[in-house]
C-alpha positions as CSV (number, residue, x, y, z in Angstrom):
1,M,131.8,-38.9,85.7
2,N,132.4,-38.1,89.4
3,V,129.4,-39.7,91.2
4,D,129.6,-40.5,94.9
5,F,127.4,-43.5,95.6
6,P,127.0,-44.7,99.2
7,N,129.1,-47.7,99.9
8,R,126.1,-50.0,100.2
9,L,125.2,-49.2,96.6
10,K,128.8,-49.0,95.4
11,D,129.3,-52.5,96.7
12,K,126.6,-53.9,94.5
13,I,127.9,-52.3,91.3
14,F,130.1,-54.3,89.0
15,E,130.7,-51.7,86.4
16,I,129.7,-48.1,85.4
17,K,129.9,-47.1,81.8
18,S,129.8,-43.6,80.4
19,D,129.0,-42.1,77.0
20,S,131.3,-39.8,75.0
21,N,130.0,-36.8,77.1
22,N,131.2,-38.5,80.3
23,N,127.6,-39.1,81.4
24,I,126.7,-42.4,83.0
25,S,125.0,-44.5,80.4
26,K,124.9,-47.9,82.1
27,I,125.2,-49.3,85.6
28,V,125.9,-53.0,85.8
29,S,125.1,-54.6,89.1
30,Y,125.7,-58.1,90.3
31,F,122.0,-58.6,91.0
32,P,119.1,-56.4,90.0
33,F,118.6,-53.3,92.2
34,S,115.4,-53.0,94.2
35,E,113.0,-50.2,93.1
36,S,114.0,-48.2,96.2
37,E,117.7,-48.5,95.2
38,K,117.0,-47.4,91.7
39,Q,115.1,-44.4,93.0
40,E,118.0,-43.5,95.2
41,I,120.4,-43.8,92.3
42,L,118.1,-41.5,90.2
43,L,118.3,-38.9,93.0
44,I,122.1,-39.2,93.1
45,L,122.3,-38.8,89.3
46,K,119.8,-36.0,89.4
47,R,117.6,-37.6,86.8
48,R,113.9,-38.3,86.5
49,S,114.5,-41.6,84.6
50,F,117.4,-43.8,83.6
51,D,117.1,-46.9,81.4
52,G,120.7,-48.1,81.8
53,F,120.2,-50.5,84.7
54,T,121.4,-54.0,84.0
55,S,122.6,-56.9,86.1
56,I,124.9,-59.9,85.6
57,F,122.5,-62.3,87.4
58,V,118.7,-62.2,87.1
59,D,117.9,-63.7,90.6
60,R,116.7,-61.3,93.2
61,V,118.5,-61.5,96.6
62,S,117.6,-59.8,99.9
63,A,119.9,-57.4,101.6
64,S,120.8,-60.0,104.2
65,E,121.5,-62.7,101.5
66,W,123.8,-60.2,99.7
67,E,125.7,-59.3,102.9
68,K,126.2,-63.0,103.7
69,T,127.4,-64.0,100.2
70,K,128.8,-60.9,98.4
71,D,132.5,-61.7,99.0
72,Q,132.0,-65.2,97.8
73,I,130.0,-64.2,94.8
74,K,132.5,-61.4,93.8
75,K,135.4,-63.8,94.2
76,K,133.8,-66.6,92.2
77,F,132.7,-64.2,89.4
78,N,136.1,-62.6,89.1
79,D,137.9,-65.9,89.2
80,E,135.8,-67.3,86.5
81,L,136.3,-64.2,84.3
82,F,140.1,-64.5,84.7
83,D,139.9,-68.2,83.9
84,I,138.1,-67.4,80.6
85,D,141.2,-65.3,79.6
86,K,143.5,-68.3,80.3
87,K,141.4,-70.7,78.2
88,F,141.5,-68.5,75.1
C-alpha cells in the first residue's frame, strides 16, 4: 500500500486501512471529502469507484476553515482519544 497523496489531501486523512491483499479498503478523514477531492483520490488510486470513504465528523468545512482550525482539531481529537485510554 504505497500511495502518494498530495500533502493537502494527506493532511485531511486520519487513517488508511487496507485489506489482506494490501489494497486500500477504507480512508477515514476528519471531515467528509468534497466530491472533487474524492475524484482526485480515485485518480490516484487508479479506480473508477471506491466506497470506502468515511469521516470522523459529519460537518462540512470549507478549505479556509480547515486551514484555520486543522491543528486545533487534530490536537483536540488526539488528546481526547488518549484520555479515553486513561479512563479505562
